[in-house]
C-alpha positions in Angstrom: 0.0 0.0 0.0 1.4 3.4 -1.0 2.4 5.8 1.8 -0.1 8.4 0.7 -3.0 5.9 0.6 -2.1 4.4 4.0 -2.0 7.9 5.6 -5.3 8.9 4.0 -7.0 5.7 5.2 -5.8 6.0 8.8 -6.4 9.7 9.1 -9.6 10.3 7.3 -11.4 7.0 6.6 -10.8 5.4 10.0 -10.1 8.5 12.1 -12.6 11.0 10.8 -15.2 8.6 9.4 -15.3 5.4 11.3 -14.4 6.5 14.8 -16.7 9.6 14.6 -19.5 7.2 13.6 -18.7 4.9 16.6 -18.7 7.9 19.0 -22.0 9.1 17.6 -23.5 5.7 17.9 -22.3 5.5 21.6 -23.7 9.0 22.2 -20.6 10.9 23.3 -18.1 13.2 21.6 -14.7 13.0 23.3 -13.4 16.1 21.5 -16.3 18.1 22.8 -15.9 16.8 26.3 -12.2 17.7 26.2 -12.9 21.1 24.8 -15.6 21.7 27.4 -13.2 20.9 30.3 -10.4 23.1 28.7 -13.0 25.9 28.1 -14.1 25.7 31.8 -10.5 25.7 33.1 -9.5 28.7 30.9 -12.8 30.4 31.6 -11.9 30.4 35.3 -8.5 31.9 34.6 -9.6 34.4 32.0 -13.2 35.5 32.4 -13.2 37.2 29.0 -16.3 36.1 27.0 -14.2 36.1 23.8 -12.1 33.2 25.1 -15.2 31.2 25.9 -16.7 31.9 22.5 -13.5 30.6 20.9 -14.1 27.2 22.6 -17.6 27.1 21.3 -16.5 27.8 17.7 -13.4 25.5 17.8 -15.2 22.1 17.3 -17.0 23.3 14.2 -13.8 24.9 12.8 -11.9 21.6 13.4 -14.6 19.6 11.6 -14.6 22.0 8.6 -10.8 21.9 8.4 -10.9 18.1 8.5 -13.5 17.8 5.8 -11.6 20.3 3.5 -8.4 18.3 4.1 -10.1 15.0 3.2 -11.4 16.6 0.0 -8.1 18.0 -0.9 -6.3 14.7 -0.5 -9.1 12.4 -1.9 -11.5 14.6 -3.9 -15.1 13.4 -4.2 -14.3 9.7 -4.1 -12.4 10.3 -0.8 -15.3 12.1 0.8 -17.6 9.2 -0.3 -15.2 6.8 1.5 -15.3 9.0 4.7 -19.1 9.2 4.7 -19.3 5.4 4.1 -16.9 4.8 7.0 -19.0 7.1 9.2 -22.1 5.1 8.4 -20.1 1.9 9.2 -19.4 3.4 12.6 -23.0 4.3 13.2 -24.3 0.8 12.5 -21.6 -1.1 14.4 -23.9 -1.5 17.5 -26.8 -2.8 15.4 -25.1 -5.0 12.9 -21.4 -5.8 13.2 -21.3 -7.7 9.9 -22.8 -4.9 7.9 -20.5 -2.4 9.7 -17.4 -4.4 8.8 -18.5 -4.8 5.2 -19.1 -1.0 4.9 -15.8 -0.3 6.5 -13.9 -2.6 4.1 -15.7 -1.0 1.1 -14.8 2.5 2.5 -11.1 1.5 2.9 -11.0 0.2 -0.7 -12.7 3.4 -2.0 -10.2 5.5 0.1 -7.3 3.6 -1.4 -8.6 4.2 -4.9 -9.3 7.9 -4.2 -5.6 8.5 -3.5 -4.4 6.4 -6.5 -2.7 8.5 -9.1 -3.3 6.0 -11.9 -7.0 5.9 -11.2 -7.2 9.7 -11.2 -5.4 9.9 -14.5 -7.7 7.4 -16.0 -10.9 9.1 -14.7 -9.7 12.6 -15.7 -8.3 11.5 -19.0 -4.9 13.0 -18.3 
């Protein structure tokens, strides 16, 4: 597996897609919990409302940056693999077999999304 494909699959397909889906299925968001604790700690040190509002905006900004990065590295096919991995994470509690099948398909699509040969063939370059 190419270095670029391996990094894309681990960062975006499994990290952003699958694990986010698992956390959503469980019902918690560890990033939001950590940012809430940090926001409360910093809020007690600096009572400025601007600092608190930054901690409210930060999760959305991080999500947008992650989605833009996934698009830049994998284009539309890469985003499809991330969404499919997210769905795999969502259904893992209900049906493990379906979840694993979706995850395997998402990994294959993520691998193809970073393949230069496939891009050249699709784009006609």
